[in-house]
N, C-alpha and C positions, 0 to 999 in steps of 0.2 A: 113276746119276747124271749131271748137265751136266756136260760138262767143257767146258773153253778151245777154241775151234775150232782148225784147223790152218789153216798159209795158206804158198802157195807163197813163198820167199825171193825174189823177183829172179828172176831168170834163172840161178840156182845150180843147179837140179835139188834142193835141197833142200826138204824140208817143215816148218814149224816151228811151236810151238805161239805164238799171236797174245800171249800174253806169256810175257817170259822170267824165271829167276831169274838177280838179280847177287847174288854170293856172295863179296863183297867183306865185307860183315859178319861172314859167319861167319868169318875170320880173323884173325890175331892183332893187324891194324892196330887192328881193332874191337871185336868183343864176345871173341875166342879162345876160342870154341866148342872144344869135342875134338874130331876129325874124327867120329866116333861119333854126336856129339848132332847136329852140324851134315847129318852123312851122313843124319840119318833124317829129319829136315826137309827135304831134297831128296826122300826119298824119298817123303814123302808128297804133296810140292808134283807129283810124278807122275801120282798116286794122282787130281788134282786137275787133270789134265790140263796143268801146265806140263813139258813135256818139250823146252823148250829152256834149259842152265844155261851161264852165262858165267861166267868165270874167267879170272883173265892168273897169269904167273909170279911178278910179287911182291902178290898179294893172299894167300898162303900157305893160300888154299884149294883146292889141288890135293887134298890130302889127305880132305878133307872130299866131295868129288866123288868119288874113289875110294871112299870109303865107302858113298856111297849106289848106286854102280854093281854092289855086293855083292847087290843088294835087285829091281834095276828090269832087264831087257834091255839091254843094252848098244844094240844097233840101232835102240832107241825113243826111244833119246833123243837131241837133237842138244849136242853139246859145243864151246864157243867159249872158246879162249884167246888168250892174247896174247903178244908179246913185245918186250921194247925194245930189243932186237940191233939194233945200227945197221948191219950188212952181211948177208947171207945164209949167207956162211959161221959167223959167230957165232949166226944163228937157226936155221941147220939142230942146231949144237951142242947151243943150248937145248933144244929139240924134243925131244932123245932124252932131257934129263933130264924133262921135261916130261910124258914119255909113260910113262916110268918113275913118277912119283908120282902120274898118273891112273891108273894101273896098267889101260891101254886099249893098243892097238896103233895107232891112229890117232885123228886129231881131226878134225871136221867142219869146223869153220871155224878158222882160223888168222890171227890178225890183225897188223900192227904196231902198235904202240900210242905212242897220243898223238903222229899225225904232227903237226905244227906246218909252219905255210905254207914256212918257208924251206928244210925239208927233203923237198917233196914229191917234188920230180924225182930224189934218191936213192932216195925208198920206190921208185919206180916200179922201180928196177934192183934193188932187193932184193927185190921182187917176182918180178922176170926170173928171177934168180936160182934162186927157189925155186919157179919151176914146175914141176921136176922131179920132187918131193914128191907133187904133185897126179897125176902120171901113173903115181907108183909106190904109191897109194892110203892114204899114210900120213897125208896131210892132202886132206879133200877139195873146199876151197874157201878160195881169199886172200883176205885184205883188209887194211883197216886202220882202227881208232878215231882220231877226232881232234873238235877242238874249234871249229875254224876253218873257216868260209864257202868261204872258196879251194882249198882243201885238197877239200873238197865235188865243189865245181868241177871244179878238175880233176882231180880222181880218176875224174869220171864219164866219162872217155875213155880211161881204162887197160884196155888188151885185157886184162891182165894180171890183173886186180883182179874177184874176185866181188860184195864184198860191203862198203859201209860202214858204221860205227858212229859216231853222232855223236850228238853235245848237242842234244839238241829238248823243247822245253817250250814250255809255254803262259804266258810273260811279257813283258810290254812293255817297252818299254825301260827307263823308272822303276825298274820291278823288279831290270833287269838292274843298272842304275848301282847301287840300293840294296843291294844283293845281291853284287856280284861274286865274293865266294869262292866262291859258294853254286852260282852259272852262270855260272862261266867263261868268256864264250863268249870265243875270240881275235878275232875280227875281225870286223865286220859286226854287224848286226842278227837278229833272232829271222825276222823280216819274211821277209832275205835267205836265212835258212839255210832258211828254209822253201822258197824255190825254188831252191835250190843242190840239195836233197831231191830235189824233180819231177824236177830235169834228170837226177839219178842214177838216179832209177827209170824217167824212163822211157827211158836208156839200156841198161835191163836188171838195173843193181845190186842186188843184194838191199840194203836201207835198215833199218836196226837204231836207234830211238830208245833216246838213254839219257841221264842224269839227265831223265826226264820230271817229276821231283819237285824238281829239282837235287839239291844234297846237304843233303837239307833243309830246303829254303827257308821260311820261313816263310808267304809268300803263298800257300805253289801246297798246301804241307801241310796249310793249311787250309780249301780248298776240293780236296783229292785226287782227289774223283770227278769234279768238273768238270774239272780238270787234267789225269786220266787219260783221259777219255773224250775230250778234244779232241785229243788225240794219236791215242787209238785209229780216231779218224774220218779221218783224215787217207788218203787213197787212197794217199800215194806213200811212207806208213811201212808195211813188211810184220810189224816184229814190236817191242816195248817191251822195254826191259829194266828192272827196277825192283829195286833192293838190298833184300832182306828178310831176317828175322832169326827169324819164328817161324810156323808154321803158322797161326796164327788171323790174321798180315798175308797171307801168302799166299791164306788164304778168302777176305781182304776185297777183296784186289784181283782177285781171280777174280771174285767176284761183280760189283763195279764193271764188267769187261770183257762179261760175261756181260748186265747189266742195258742196255749198249749206248748 
């Protein structure tokens, strides 16, 4: 069976599948699947080569990932999770709960969640506080997620940071203005975001594109194949996360990636 190719995540030392599974829809804020059912979808995605799963402490999908890990080798899948903690102490405390919910003794990628431009300098201080977790092995890489061009640009120079996850889609200014709730870019334009991503990647940061289809933006979903391919072809994007709900959706998106 042909599977999704794996790529290097910047200079982080991690290898990830080109397509990642966003688990938000598995949790109570969306479909509210049982952990067992969501775990089966994730396990099936693994068989198709989707071996990068993204979650967060506010998605409610940690138990779904834990369920899937009972069916796949832990070391064969990369798990990314996020924290909304505003301090290193709070993040470390939250990570203990996260590890218990995931039923694992480490996470591959630990991100500060939804970092806004006014908080970017403080986020660097928090990342410094968390660096000891990398040394202990409980966290393999550190980073942040953001909707801000300025944050991506600034974070590109953070030595403490390995990975940046950011909004990245094939949407012009008119589409963004029409669907601001679907494509919540904090500042700048998508073209400026592409340039910031290029800077981050050239600095050795692993770049993860999220909201590739916006939050189900009609203009992007209606041409989802070209929307996905446009981001997949960017040299400065290592991997894209797409929120998925069913095995059929996984198969469809895998097919788009493979047809490149």
